[in-house]
Phi, psi and omega in degrees: 000325182296315184292335172294314177303315178297321181291320176298317174302318181291324177295323181296329179280311184283332180301317181290328177293314172306305182298325181291314177296327175294318184292316175304313172301312182296315178302319180297317182293321182295318179292327179294326178294327181279328184281330182313303182294337179275344179304320184294339178277343182264157178305155177295339186276350177283133181303176183301176182298329179291321177294312179296325176298313183297322176296317180291324175298314179294327176294315174303316181294316183296318183293319179295323177291323173301316183292332178285352174275352180271161181300322177292324182291319182296313182302309176303318175297322179289323177305304181299321178295313185286331188260336193237297187299320185290345177283345181286125178294136182082005180293310185282000000 
């Protein structure tokens, strides 16, 4: 019984890390598909599509973080948490 608790504890730690990695990888692929056609328009000294995709993802994360600091962003975050995320078991 104790080993089952240890396995579940490990799962609770590793599952969010795995899901975050999966989400980033899927986002990376989606952004790469958008960036690839734009690559031909950019100067040659700009790195390949993968590096450009990473830069776009980082900029997107930065802009979302900035938006969440505004009053409207805080309201949207609180609304999502109270109406959607709190229904997920273990979120709170």
